[in-house]
C-alpha positions in Angstrom: -58.0 -51.1 -37.2 -61.6 -51.4 -38.2 -62.1 -54.5 -36.1 -60.5 -53.1 -33.0 -62.3 -53.4 -29.7 -60.1 -51.0 -27.9 -57.2 -48.9 -29.2 -54.8 -46.9 -27.0 -52.6 -44.3 -28.6 -49.6 -43.1 -26.6 -51.5 -43.4 -23.2 -49.7 -42.6 -20.0 -50.9 -42.7 -16.3 -49.2 -40.4 -13.8 -50.1 -40.4 -10.1 -49.4 -37.3 -8.1 -47.5 -38.1 -4.9 -46.1 -35.9 -2.1 -42.6 -36.8 -3.1 -43.3 -36.1 -6.8 -45.3 -37.6 -9.6 -45.1 -41.4 -10.2 -45.4 -42.5 -13.8 -47.1 -45.9 -13.8 -47.6 -46.2 -17.6 -45.7 -44.2 -20.1 -46.5 -43.6 -23.8 -48.1 -47.0 -24.6 -49.7 -47.7 -27.9 -51.8 -50.9 -28.2 -54.7 -52.2 -30.2 -56.8 -55.2 -29.1 -58.6 -56.6 -32.1 -61.9 -58.4 -31.9 -61.4 -62.0 -30.7 -57.7 -61.5 -29.9 -55.8 -63.2 -27.1 -53.1 -61.1 -25.4 -51.0 -61.7 -22.3 -49.1 -58.9 -20.5 -46.1 -59.9 -18.4 -43.5 -58.1 -16.5 -42.1 -57.5 -12.9 -44.3 -56.3 -10.1 -44.8 -52.6 -10.2 -44.1 -52.2 -14.0 -47.6 -50.9 -14.8 -49.4 -54.1 -16.0 -52.5 -53.7 -13.8 -52.7 -49.9 -14.4 -52.6 -50.5 -18.2 -55.4 -53.1 -17.8 -57.5 -50.7 -15.8 -57.1 -48.1 -18.5 -58.0 -50.6 -21.3 -61.1 -51.4 -19.2 -62.1 -47.8 -18.9 -61.8 -48.0 -15.1 -58.9 -45.5 -14.9 -58.6 -42.6 -17.3 -55.2 -41.9 -19.0 -53.4 -38.8 -17.9 -52.5 -38.2 -21.5 -53.0 -39.9 -24.9 -56.2 -41.3 -26.5 -58.2 -44.4 -25.7 -60.9 -45.5 -28.2 -63.4 -48.3 -27.3 -65.5 -49.6 -30.2 -64.8 -46.4 -32.2 -65.8 -44.1 -29.2 -63.2 -41.8 -27.7 -63.6 -42.6 -24.0 -62.4 -39.1 -22.9 -65.6 -37.7 -24.4 -67.9 -39.8 -22.2 -69.2 -38.7 -18.9 -69.1 -40.9 -15.8 -72.5 -42.5 -16.5 -71.6 -43.3 -20.1 -68.3 -44.9 -19.1 -70.0 -47.0 -16.4 -72.6 -48.2 -19.0 -69.8 -49.0 -21.4 -68.0 -51.1 -18.8 -71.2 -52.8 -17.7 -72.4 -53.8 -21.2 -69.1 -54.4 -23.1 -66.3 -55.3 -20.7 -65.9 -58.2 -18.3 -63.4 -58.3 -15.5 -61.8 -61.3 -13.7 -59.4 -60.7 -10.8 -57.0 -62.8 -8.7 -59.4 -62.5 -5.8 -62.8 -63.5 -6.8 -64.9 -60.7 -5.2 -68.1 -62.8 -5.0 -70.7 -61.6 -2.6 -70.7 -64.2 0.2 -74.4 -63.9 1.0 -75.5 -64.7 -2.5 -75.6 -68.0 -4.3 -73.4 -68.6 -7.4 -76.4 -68.0 -9.7 -77.3 -64.7 -7.8 -73.7 -63.5 -8.2 -73.9 -64.1 -11.9 -77.2 -62.3 -12.0 -75.9 -59.1 -10.5 -74.4 -57.4 -13.6 -77.5 -58.4 -15.5 -79.7 -56.7 -13.0 -77.6 -53.6 -13.1 -78.0 -53.6 -16.9 -81.8 -53.8 -16.5 -82.4 -57.4 -17.8 -85.7 -58.9 -16.7 -85.6 -61.4 -13.8 -86.6 -64.4 -15.8 -83.9 -63.7 -18.4 -81.3 -63.1 -15.7 -81.9 -66.5 -14.1 -81.9 -68.3 -17.4 -78.6 -66.6 -18.5 -77.0 -67.3 -15.1 -77.8 -71.0 -15.3 -76.6 -71.2 -18.9 -73.3 -69.6 -17.9 -72.8 -71.8 -14.8 -73.3 -74.8 -17.0 -70.8 -73.3 -19.5 -68.1 -73.1 -16.8 -69.0 -76.6 -15.5 -70.9 -75.5 -12.4 -74.5 -76.2 -13.3 -74.9 -78.3 -10.2 -73.5 -75.5 -7.9 -76.0 -72.8 -8.9 -77.5 -72.6 -5.4 -74.2 -72.9 -3.5 -72.8 -69.8 -1.7 -69.1 -69.0 -2.1 -68.1 -70.5 1.2 -69.4 -73.9 -0.1 -67.1 -73.7 -3.2 -63.5 -74.4 -3.8 -61.1 -71.6 -5.0 -61.2 -72.9 -8.6 -65.0 -73.1 -8.5 -65.2 -69.5 -7.2 -63.0 -68.3 -10.0 -65.2 -70.1 -12.5 -68.2 -68.4 -11.0 -66.4 -65.1 -11.3 -65.7 -65.8 -15.0 -69.4 -66.6 -15.5 -70.3 -63.3 -13.9 -67.8 -61.5 -16.1 -69.5 -63.0 -19.2 -73.1 -62.2 -18.0 -73.7 -59.3 -20.3 -71.9 -60.8 -23.3 -68.9 -58.5 -23.3 -66.7 -57.9 -26.3 -63.6 -57.7 -24.1 -62.6 -59.8 -21.1 -59.8 -58.5 -18.9 -58.2 -60.9 -16.4 -55.7 -59.7 -13.7 -53.7 -62.7 -12.4 -56.7 -65.0 -12.8 -54.8 -68.1 -11.6 -52.6 -66.4 -9.0 -54.3 -67.9 -6.0 -55.0 -71.4 -7.5 -52.9 -74.5 -7.4 -51.4 -75.8 -10.6 -54.1 -78.2 -11.6 -57.0 -75.8 -10.8 -55.1 -73.0 -12.5 -54.8 -75.2 -15.7 -58.6 -75.7 -15.6 -59.3 -72.0 -15.3 -56.7 -71.3 -18.1 -58.4 -73.8 -20.4 -61.8 -72.2 -19.7 -60.4 -68.7 -20.6 -59.1 -70.3 -23.8 -62.6 -71.5 -24.5 -64.1 -68.1 -23.9 -61.6 -66.6 -26.3 -62.2 -69.3 -28.9 -66.0 -68.5 -28.7 -65.2 -64.9 -29.8 -64.5 -62.8 -26.8 -61.3 -60.7 -27.0 -59.1 -61.6 -24.0 -56.3 -59.7 -22.3 -54.6 -61.4 -19.3 -52.1 -59.9 -16.9 -49.9 -62.7 -15.4 -46.6 -63.6 -13.9 -47.1 -67.1 -15.1 -45.0 -67.9 -18.2 -47.1 -71.0 -18.9 -50.4 -69.1 -18.8 -48.8 -66.3 -21.0 -47.7 -68.8 -23.5 -51.3 -69.7 -24.3 -51.9 -66.2 -25.8 -51.3 -65.4 -29.4 -49.5 -62.2 -28.5 -47.3 -61.6 -25.4 -46.3 -58.1 -24.3 -43.6 -57.6 -21.8 -43.7 -54.4 -19.7 -40.8 -52.7 -17.9 -40.9 -49.3 -16.2 -44.3 -48.5 -17.5 -43.5 -49.2 -21.1 -44.0 -52.1 -23.5 -40.5 -53.4 -23.7 -41.0 -56.4 -26.0 -43.7 -58.1 -28.0 -43.8 -61.6 -29.3 -46.5 -63.2 -31.5 -47.3 -66.9 -31.7 
């Protein structure tokens, strides 16, 4: 597809183990189009997170081809892959991974600093994003002063800091109560509506139902696909 952000062609991921190789993902073909919203469901251990890590260029496929923005990822060296992730891919996890000694604004500034953005631009972008996620008044608060939902919203702001084309979220509401999880889900919907491609791994059928395409994995393969 000409508007594909990332395209996987028959990718697999095999982990060597003392008792024999473990196939985490097997022969998956998947294209994520610009602005698309996909949810990936399935039982624990079926390969959802491994697939997400390969789509995010964190983990390399053992076989198959992965193309991000028309670039074959296998041809990139470690530095080029790191820059690709930094500039074009955002990650949100079940655990927020905020640095406790930094304020919310400073946490959002981190990926911008790694990308070489000037300090004044970093601060302005961080405040803009914190306002976007409804936390403009919490910019100078440290993670210990924030609720779980607020920390997750800061993590989403951080993931958006470098204007990624693709946002990957692994169980983003898994540690939140139902009401807070709904708020975070609505924010992710808004991010997608504003043009960022979104792929979410989740056990939550309600969160998955918000996606326009739902993939169900089993034993490392895409077992079923439904479109809305």
